[in-house]
C-alpha positions as CSV (number, residue, x, y, z in Angstrom):
1,M,216.1,204.3,173.1
2,H,216.9,202.0,170.3
3,L,214.0,201.2,167.9
4,L,213.9,197.8,166.2
5,S,213.5,198.3,162.5
6,A,212.2,201.9,163.1
7,L,211.8,204.0,159.9
8,F,210.2,207.4,160.1
9,I,210.2,210.7,158.3
10,T,209.9,214.0,160.0
11,A,208.7,216.4,157.3
12,L,208.1,219.4,159.4
13,L,205.4,220.5,157.0
14,R,203.8,223.7,158.3
15,Q,200.1,223.5,157.5
16,A,197.5,226.3,158.2
17,S,197.1,225.0,161.6
18,A,200.9,225.0,162.1
19,L,201.0,221.3,162.8
20,D,204.1,219.2,162.4
21,T,203.7,216.0,160.4
22,V,205.4,212.8,161.2
23,V,205.4,209.8,158.7
24,G,205.7,206.3,160.1
25,L,205.8,202.8,158.5
26,Y,203.0,200.4,158.9
27,G,203.8,197.8,161.5
28,E,206.9,199.6,162.7
29,T,207.4,201.5,166.0
30,L,206.4,205.2,165.6
31,E,208.3,208.0,167.3
32,I,206.5,211.3,167.7
33,P,208.8,214.1,169.0
34,C,207.6,216.7,171.5
35,N,208.3,220.2,170.3
36,N,210.6,218.8,167.6
37,G,212.6,217.1,170.4
38,T,213.4,220.4,172.2
39,I,212.4,220.1,175.9
40,K,213.7,222.3,178.8
41,E,215.2,220.7,181.8
42,D,212.8,222.5,184.3
43,V,209.7,220.8,182.9
44,L,207.3,219.9,185.8
45,I,204.9,217.7,183.8
46,T,204.9,216.2,180.4
47,K,201.6,214.6,179.1
48,W,200.6,213.0,175.8
49,K,197.0,212.8,174.5
50,Y,195.4,212.1,171.1
51,D,192.4,213.3,169.1
52,K,189.6,210.7,169.1
53,G,187.5,212.9,166.7
54,V,184.5,215.1,167.1
55,G,186.4,217.2,169.6
56,V,187.1,214.5,172.1
57,S,190.6,213.6,173.2
58,G,192.0,210.6,175.0
59,D,194.9,210.5,177.5
60,L,197.9,208.3,176.8
61,L,200.5,208.8,179.5
62,T,202.0,211.3,181.9
63,R,205.5,211.9,183.5
64,G,206.1,214.3,186.4
65,Q,209.4,215.9,187.3
66,S,211.7,213.2,188.7
67,Q,208.9,210.7,188.4
68,D,208.3,207.6,186.3
69,V,206.0,207.5,183.4
70,S,202.4,206.8,184.2
71,V,200.4,205.1,181.4
72,T,196.7,206.2,181.5
73,A,195.6,204.7,178.1
74,D,192.9,202.1,178.5
75,D,191.8,201.6,174.8
76,E,193.7,200.5,171.7
77,Y,196.9,202.2,172.8
78,K,197.1,200.3,176.1
79,G,200.4,198.4,176.0
80,R,201.5,200.1,172.8
81,V,202.7,203.5,174.1
82,S,205.8,204.6,176.0
83,M,207.8,207.8,176.5
84,A,211.4,208.3,175.5
85,A,213.9,210.2,177.6
86,N,213.5,213.2,175.3
87,A,209.8,213.0,175.9
88,S,209.0,211.6,172.5
89,L,205.9,209.4,172.3
90,M,206.7,205.9,171.2
91,V,203.8,203.9,169.6
92,S,204.6,200.3,168.6
93,E,203.1,198.4,165.7
94,A,201.8,201.4,163.8
95,K,198.4,201.0,162.2
96,L,196.4,203.2,159.8
97,T,194.1,204.1,162.7
98,D,197.1,205.9,164.2
99,Q,196.7,208.6,161.4
100,R,195.5,211.3,163.7
101,T,196.7,214.2,165.8
102,F,198.8,213.6,168.9
103,T,199.4,216.5,171.4
104,C,202.3,216.9,173.8
105,M,201.4,219.1,176.9
106,V,204.4,220.6,178.8
107,V,204.1,222.5,182.1
108,V,206.9,224.8,182.9
109,G,206.6,226.9,186.0
110,G,203.1,228.4,185.7
111,T,203.0,228.0,181.9
112,I,201.2,225.3,179.9
113,A,202.3,224.7,176.3
114,E,200.8,222.3,173.7
115,Y,202.6,220.9,170.7
116,P,200.2,219.0,168.3
117,V,201.7,216.6,165.8
118,N,199.9,215.1,162.7
119,V,200.8,211.4,162.0
120,E,200.7,209.7,158.6
121,I,201.2,205.9,158.1
122,Y,202.7,204.5,154.9
123,K,202.7,200.9,153.7
124,T,204.7,199.7,150.7
125,P,202.8,197.2,148.4
126,A,203.0,193.5,149.3
127,G,203.8,192.7,145.6
128,V,202.9,193.2,142.0
129,E,201.5,190.5,139.8
130,I,199.5,189.9,136.6
131,S,196.4,187.6,137.0
132,E,193.6,186.5,134.8
133,K,195.9,186.3,131.8
134,A,194.5,185.7,128.3
135,G,195.2,182.5,126.7
136,E,195.9,184.1,123.3
137,L,195.5,187.4,121.5
138,E,193.8,187.8,118.2
139,I,195.0,190.4,115.7
140,G,192.6,193.3,115.4
141,K,190.3,192.1,118.2
142,S,190.3,193.9,121.6
143,T,190.9,191.2,124.2
144,K,191.3,191.4,128.0
145,L,195.0,190.8,128.3
146,G,195.2,190.5,132.1
147,T,194.7,192.2,135.5
148,C,197.5,193.8,137.4
149,V,197.1,193.5,141.2
150,V,199.0,195.6,143.7
151,K,198.1,194.6,147.3
152,D,198.2,196.1,150.8
153,A,199.5,199.6,150.2
154,N,198.9,203.0,151.8
155,P,198.4,205.3,150.1
156,A,196.8,203.4,147.3
157,A,199.3,202.4,144.5
158,K,199.1,203.6,141.0
159,V,199.7,201.1,138.1
160,T,201.5,201.5,134.8
161,W,201.3,198.9,132.0
162,L,204.5,198.3,130.0
163,K,205.0,196.6,126.6
164,N,208.7,195.9,125.9
165,N,209.6,198.2,128.8
166,K,207.6,201.2,127.2
167,P,204.5,202.6,129.0
168,L,201.1,201.9,127.4
169,V,198.7,204.8,127.4
170,A,195.0,204.3,126.9
171,D,194.0,205.7,123.6
172,G,190.3,204.6,123.4
173,R,191.1,202.4,120.3
174,G,193.5,199.5,120.7
175,I,194.4,200.2,124.4
176,S,192.0,200.4,127.3
177,I,192.9,200.5,130.9
178,L,190.4,200.3,133.8
179,E,191.8,200.8,137.4
180,S,190.0,200.4,140.7
181,E,190.9,200.5,144.5
182,Q,189.5,198.5,147.4
183,K,190.3,198.9,151.1
184,D,190.6,196.0,153.6
185,P,187.9,196.5,156.2
186,I,190.2,195.3,159.0
187,T,193.6,196.8,158.1
188,G,192.4,199.7,156.0
189,L,195.2,198.9,153.5
190,S,194.3,199.5,149.8
191,T,194.6,196.9,146.9
192,T,194.7,198.4,143.4
193,T,193.6,196.4,140.4
194,S,194.2,197.5,136.8
195,T,192.7,195.7,133.8
196,L,194.3,196.1,130.3
197,E,192.3,195.4,127.2
198,Y,194.5,195.2,124.1
199,S,194.1,194.9,120.4
200,A,197.2,193.0,119.2
201,E,199.2,193.4,116.1
202,K,201.3,190.7,114.3
203,E,204.6,192.4,115.7
204,D,203.3,191.5,119.3
205,A,204.2,187.8,118.7
206,D,207.4,188.2,120.8
207,A,206.3,191.2,122.9
208,E,206.7,191.2,126.7
209,F,204.0,192.7,128.8
210,K,204.6,193.9,132.4
211,C,202.9,196.2,135.0
212,S,204.7,198.3,137.6
213,T,204.0,200.7,140.5
214,R,206.2,203.3,142.3
215,H,205.4,204.0,146.0
216,K,206.6,206.9,148.1
217,M,208.6,204.6,150.5
218,S,210.1,202.2,148.0
219,Q,211.7,201.9,144.5
220,E,209.8,200.9,141.4
221,M,208.2,197.4,141.7
222,V,207.7,195.4,138.5
223,S,205.7,192.2,137.8
224,S,207.1,189.2,136.1
225,P,206.9,189.5,132.3
226,V,204.3,187.5,130.2
227,K,204.0,186.7,126.6
228,F,201.0,185.8,124.5
229,S,200.3,183.7,121.4
230,I,199.1,186.0,118.6
231,T,196.5,184.4,116.4
232,Y,195.7,185.6,112.9
233,S,194.5,184.1,109.6
234,T,196.8,183.1,106.8
235,E,197.7,186.0,104.6
236,N,200.6,184.6,102.6
237,I,201.6,181.2,101.4
238,I,204.8,180.1,99.6
239,L,206.1,176.9,98.1
240,E,209.7,175.9,98.9
241,V,211.8,173.3,97.0
242,L,214.1,171.6,99.5
243,G,217.2,169.5,98.8
244,Q,220.3,169.8,96.7
245,Q,220.2,172.7,94.2
246,P,220.1,172.7,91.3
247,V,217.8,169.7,91.0
248,V,219.4,166.8,89.3
249,E,218.0,163.5,87.9
250,G,217.8,160.7,90.4
251,Q,217.7,162.7,93.7
252,N,214.8,163.1,96.1
253,V,213.1,166.5,96.2
254,T,210.8,167.8,99.0
255,L,208.1,170.3,98.4
256,K,207.2,172.4,101.5
257,C,204.2,174.6,101.8
258,V,204.6,177.4,104.3
259,A,201.8,179.7,105.5
260,D,202.1,182.7,107.8
261,G,198.9,182.1,109.8
262,N,198.9,181.5,113.6
263,P,198.2,178.8,114.3
264,A,199.7,177.7,111.0
265,P,197.7,175.3,108.7
266,T,198.7,171.7,109.2
267,S,197.2,170.2,106.0
268,F,197.6,171.4,102.3
269,N,196.7,170.5,98.8
270,F,199.6,169.7,96.6
271,Y,199.3,169.7,92.8
272,I,201.7,167.2,91.2
273,K,201.7,167.4,87.4
274,G,198.1,168.6,87.4
275,E,196.9,166.0,90.0
276,M,195.6,167.4,93.4
277,I,196.9,165.4,96.4
278,R,195.7,166.2,99.9
279,V,198.5,165.9,102.5
280,D,198.0,166.1,106.3
281,S,201.3,167.9,106.7
282,N,203.2,170.8,105.0
283,N,205.5,168.8,102.8
284,Y,205.5,166.3,99.9
285,M,208.4,164.2,98.6
286,L,209.2,163.5,95.0
287,T,211.5,160.4,95.0
288,D,214.1,159.5,92.3
289,I,213.1,162.4,90.2
290,S,213.5,162.2,86.4
291,R,213.9,164.7,83.6
292,E,210.2,164.1,82.8
293,A,209.3,165.7,86.1
294,T,210.3,169.2,84.9
295,G,207.4,171.6,85.2
296,E,205.2,173.7,87.6
297,Y,204.2,172.6,91.0
298,K,201.6,174.1,93.4
299,C,200.2,174.0,96.9
300,S,197.1,175.7,98.4
301,L,195.0,175.9,101.6
302,I,192.4,173.2,102.0
303,D,189.8,175.6,103.2
304,N,190.7,178.3,100.7
305,P,192.0,176.7,97.5
306,L,192.3,180.2,95.9
307,M,195.2,181.0,98.2
308,E,197.9,179.0,96.5
309,A,201.7,179.2,95.7
310,S,203.7,177.7,92.8
311,Q,207.3,176.8,92.0
312,E,208.9,175.9,88.7
313,I,211.2,172.9,88.9
314,T,213.9,172.1,86.3
315,V,215.4,168.6,86.5
316,N,219.0,168.7,85.2
317,Y,220.3,165.6,83.4
318,L,223.6,164.6,81.7
319,D,224.2,161.6,79.4
320,I,227.4,160.8,77.4
321,N,228.2,158.1,74.8
322,L,231.8,157.2,73.7
323,S,232.5,154.8,70.9
324,P,234.6,152.7,70.8
325,S,235.2,151.9,74.4
326,G,236.9,149.1,76.5
327,D,240.2,147.5,75.2
328,I,241.2,148.5,71.7
329,V,244.1,146.9,69.8
330,K,245.4,148.6,66.6
331,R,248.4,148.5,64.2
332,A,250.9,151.4,64.1
333,G,250.0,153.7,61.2
334,E,246.2,152.9,61.3
335,A,243.6,155.4,62.3
336,L,241.2,155.3,65.2
337,E,237.9,157.2,64.8
338,L,236.2,158.4,68.0
339,N,232.5,159.2,68.2
340,F,231.6,161.2,71.3
341,E,228.0,162.5,72.1
342,I,226.7,164.5,75.0
343,D,223.0,164.9,75.9
344,A,222.5,167.5,78.6
345,S,220.0,170.0,80.0
346,G,222.7,172.8,80.0
347,D,226.1,173.8,79.1
348,S,228.8,171.3,80.1
349,K,232.6,171.2,80.4
350,V,234.6,168.3,78.8
351,T,238.0,167.2,80.1
352,W,240.2,164.5,78.3
353,R,243.0,162.7,80.1
354,K,245.6,160.2,78.9
355,N,247.1,158.1,81.7
356,N,245.7,160.6,84.3
357,V,247.4,163.6,82.5
358,I,245.0,166.3,81.2
359,L,245.0,166.8,77.4
360,D,244.4,170.3,75.9
361,K,241.9,168.9,73.4
362,E,240.1,165.8,72.2
363,P,242.7,163.3,71.0
364,Q,243.1,163.0,67.2
365,L,244.2,159.4,66.3
366,N,244.4,159.7,62.6
367,K,247.8,157.9,62.3
368,L,248.6,155.8,65.3
369,A,252.1,155.7,66.8
370,F,253.3,153.5,69.6
371,S,253.3,156.5,71.9
372,D,249.6,156.8,71.4
373,S,249.1,153.6,73.5
374,G,247.5,154.2,77.0
375,R,244.3,154.7,78.9
376,Y,242.1,157.6,77.6
377,E,239.3,159.0,79.8
378,C,236.7,161.6,79.1
379,E,235.0,163.4,82.0
380,V,231.9,165.7,81.4
381,R,230.7,168.0,84.2
382,M,227.5,170.1,84.4
383,G,227.1,171.6,87.8
384,P,227.0,168.7,90.4
385,L,226.6,166.1,87.7
386,S,229.6,164.3,86.4
387,R,229.9,161.4,83.8
388,K,233.0,159.5,82.6
389,A,233.8,157.2,79.7
390,S,237.2,155.6,78.8
391,F,239.0,153.1,76.5
392,E,242.4,151.4,76.7
393,L,244.4,151.6,73.4
394,L,247.2,149.2,72.5
395,V,249.2,150.1,69.4
396,E,251.1,147.1,68.0
397,G,253.8,146.9,65.2
398,P,257.3,145.9,64.4
399,P,260.1,147.4,66.4
400,V,262.0,150.5,65.2
401,I,265.3,151.7,66.6
402,R,264.9,155.4,67.1
403,K,268.4,156.2,68.4
404,L,271.6,154.3,69.1
405,S,274.2,156.3,71.1
406,K,277.3,155.9,73.2
407,L,278.5,157.6,76.3
408,R,281.9,157.4,78.1
409,S,281.8,157.2,81.9
410,K,283.2,160.1,84.0
411,D,286.1,158.0,85.2
412,G,286.8,157.0,81.6
413,K,287.1,153.3,82.4
414,H,284.1,152.1,80.4
415,K,281.4,153.1,77.9
416,V,277.6,152.8,77.9
417,L,275.7,152.1,74.7
418,S,272.0,153.0,74.5
419,C,269.5,151.5,72.1
420,E,266.2,153.5,72.2
421,V,263.4,151.3,70.6
422,E,259.7,151.6,69.7
423,G,257.5,148.6,69.1
424,S,254.8,146.4,70.5
425,P,254.6,143.8,71.8
426,K,257.8,144.3,73.7
427,P,260.7,143.5,71.5
428,S,263.8,141.5,72.6
429,V,267.3,142.8,72.0
430,S,270.6,141.2,71.1
431,W,274.1,143.0,70.9
432,S,276.9,142.0,68.7
433,I,279.3,142.4,71.7
434,N,279.3,141.0,75.2
435,G,279.2,143.6,77.9
436,T,279.8,143.7,81.7
437,S,276.2,144.5,82.4
438,Q,272.9,145.0,80.6
439,H,269.9,147.1,81.6
440,E,266.5,147.9,80.2
441,S,264.0,150.7,81.1
442,P,260.3,150.1,81.9
443,F,258.3,149.2,78.8
444,T,255.7,152.1,78.5
445,N,253.4,152.9,75.6
446,G,255.5,150.9,73.2
447,Q,258.8,152.5,74.2
448,I,261.9,151.0,75.8
449,T,265.6,151.7,76.1
450,Y,268.2,149.0,76.3
451,K,271.8,149.7,77.7
452,I,275.0,147.7,77.8
453,T,278.2,148.6,79.5
454,V,281.5,147.7,77.5
455,V,285.2,148.2,77.9
456,P,286.6,148.4,74.4
457,T,290.3,147.7,74.0
458,E,290.2,148.3,70.3
459,N,288.0,150.0,67.7
460,L,284.8,148.2,67.2
461,T,281.6,148.3,65.2
462,V,278.7,147.4,67.5
463,S,275.2,146.5,66.4
464,C,271.9,146.6,68.3
465,M,269.2,144.2,67.0
466,V,265.5,144.2,68.1
467,I,262.7,141.8,67.3
468,N,259.1,140.9,68.0
469,Q,256.3,138.9,66.3
470,F,255.8,141.7,63.7
471,G,259.4,142.2,62.6
472,R,262.9,143.3,63.4
473,D,265.3,146.2,63.2
474,S,269.0,146.8,63.7
475,K,271.6,149.7,63.8
476,E,275.4,149.9,64.1
477,I,277.7,152.3,65.9
478,E,281.4,152.8,65.8
479,V,283.1,152.5,69.2
480,L,286.7,153.6,69.6
481,S,289.0,152.0,72.1
482,L,289.5,153.9,75.3
483,F,293.3,154.4,74.5
484,E,292.4,156.0,71.1
485,E,289.8,158.3,72.5
486,V,292.3,159.6,75.2
487,K,294.8,160.6,72.3
488,M,292.1,162.3,70.3
489,D,291.0,164.2,73.4
490,K,294.5,165.5,73.9
491,R,294.8,166.5,70.2
492,D,291.4,168.3,70.4
493,Q,292.6,170.2,73.5
494,S,295.8,171.3,71.7
495,G,293.9,172.5,68.6
496,D,291.5,174.4,70.8
497,Y,294.5,176.2,72.4
498,D,295.9,177.3,69.0
499,Q,292.6,178.5,67.9
500,T,292.2,180.6,71.0
501,K,295.6,182.3,70.3
502,L,294.5,183.1,66.8
503,V,291.3,184.7,67.9
504,V,293.1,186.8,70.6
505,G,295.6,188.1,68.0
506,V,292.9,189.1,65.5
507,V,291.1,191.1,68.2
508,V,294.2,192.9,69.3
509,G,295.0,193.8,65.6
510,L,291.6,195.3,65.1
511,L,291.9,197.4,68.2
512,V,295.3,198.8,67.0
513,A,293.8,199.6,63.5
514,C,291.0,201.6,65.1
515,V,293.3,203.7,67.1
516,V,295.4,204.5,64.0
517,I,292.4,205.5,61.9
518,G,291.1,207.8,64.7
519,L,294.5,209.5,65.0
520,I,294.7,210.2,61.3
521,Y,291.2,211.6,61.1
522,W,291.9,213.9,64.0
523,I,295.1,215.4,62.4
524,Y,293.4,215.9,59.1
525,A,290.4,217.6,60.7
526,K,292.6,219.9,62.6
527,K,294.6,221.0,59.4
528,S,291.5,221.5,57.4
529,K,290.0,223.9,60.0
530,Q,293.3,226.0,59.9
531,G,293.2,226.3,56.1
532,S,289.7,227.6,56.2
533,W,290.5,230.4,58.5
534,K,293.3,231.6,56.2
535,T,291.6,231.5,52.9
536,G,288.0,232.3,54.0
537,E,286.8,229.0,52.4
538,K,283.9,227.1,53.9
539,E,284.7,224.7,56.8
540,N,284.0,221.6,54.7
541,G,287.3,222.0,52.7
542,S,288.0,220.8,49.2
543,S,286.3,217.8,47.7
544,E,289.5,216.3,46.5
545,E,291.0,216.2,50.1
546,E,287.8,214.6,51.4
547,R,288.0,211.9,48.7
548,K,291.6,211.0,49.6
549,L,290.8,210.8,53.2
550,E,287.8,208.5,52.6
551,E,290.0,206.2,50.5
552,K,292.7,206.1,53.2
553,V,290.2,205.2,55.9
554,E,288.7,202.4,53.6
555,E,292.1,201.0,52.9
556,N,293.0,200.8,56.6
557,S,289.6,199.2,57.4
558,Q,290.2,196.5,54.9
559,K,293.6,195.8,56.4
560,A,292.1,195.6,59.8
561,E,289.5,193.0,58.7
562,V,292.3,190.8,57.2
């Protein structure tokens, strides 16, 4: 027979009375086997009864051989009992009152056998939840944290409290657990309540508390986690300086007073340059701060002024003064004296530039030249602070021709004359010869180059003349005709070839002289060694021979040099 949602355990626990035990689930159909399900085919009568207590039994049903089942129950089991094909007793909608002894009577031939079975009914808890939760916990004070409720269980559930998933054990000091059980008068199911009293610590601010139970017929059941606000008095206070660091003149600075109490204080006393100011927040702003604001600042609790914090604030500043400044006009050869002053709260770095090019040091303008003209800028940095000062220098004077040169084109068809001039204001130029084209470079810092392209057919003397409001200057240059230069180039090439042959001859002569000298020295050395073997003289030979040899070598060397 198929059982809807039937779940039972046959433990076969042999007690002193030799009873078998069957476990069923509350509300489910209970199957009680007869003789562990072993029934002979020649059974004449099968009958089930149950123990009503105090030695009284009640009949449930009977089945004769080849007969249908006859239900005889007329009490709480009426309509709830039936017999399976294997003679097992089937009891629907199991209740806790079914926890009793049921007996199967079997008649075989002239023998009557009884098989008693003890029944236990289990019920898993309906749920686990924490009720009566505390609003907050105070450090060091024992507070009822909450009550864990586990409803409708059989047997009664046992509760375990957890903090951050670790069991809490009553220690009689900071942890106290009181557990009780209550049965429903109708169903007989048990509800377990466990109350936790807890003395919180500051570290419990983020702690999770839960309760759990583990039943014989189910896995561990755990309540939803709960957190609590931990209250405690202020123990520490600090003063923070918010904003750009380091503090510089002109910026806004916010002072923030931070206390570690919970709930944290919302009002503080601020001490600004010795003056106490009560503020209904934890911050105070100093606007457009100046160097005079450097000093010590404090904050304290309103209800406890002795609990205070302080912070030293240094306001950094940077001022520079450059004299002269603006547009400056000087004559060439004069001096320009610069006065540069720095007033700063710390060490600074100075950078000079001329026309946006960094200089390696402060400019020394003791004798002005046209090239000194330009824009001078000084930049001073100290941390985030930066200051700049500048002046524009214009050096004026009569023009001077620094260089007058000529250059023949690569194709040899014309020449370019260049006249490099210094002077200010910009000088004008005039040439003593007309050219095919004239060109001038940009006029920068009193310097300019004028160029003219000419095609000389004869030797010429060309002059460059420049003039401005302060004076004039001129220079001349000899310019050969293009035909004359071509002949000179050929002559130069021929002379270069003859000179090359002479150098090669001298080198070859020196090499031959060296070979001859080496050969003579080798022959002499060989003869000297043979004479020493014959006469028994020392290997260095006679001094006279050595002198002659040295003279010979010197003579050959001089010839080689010539």
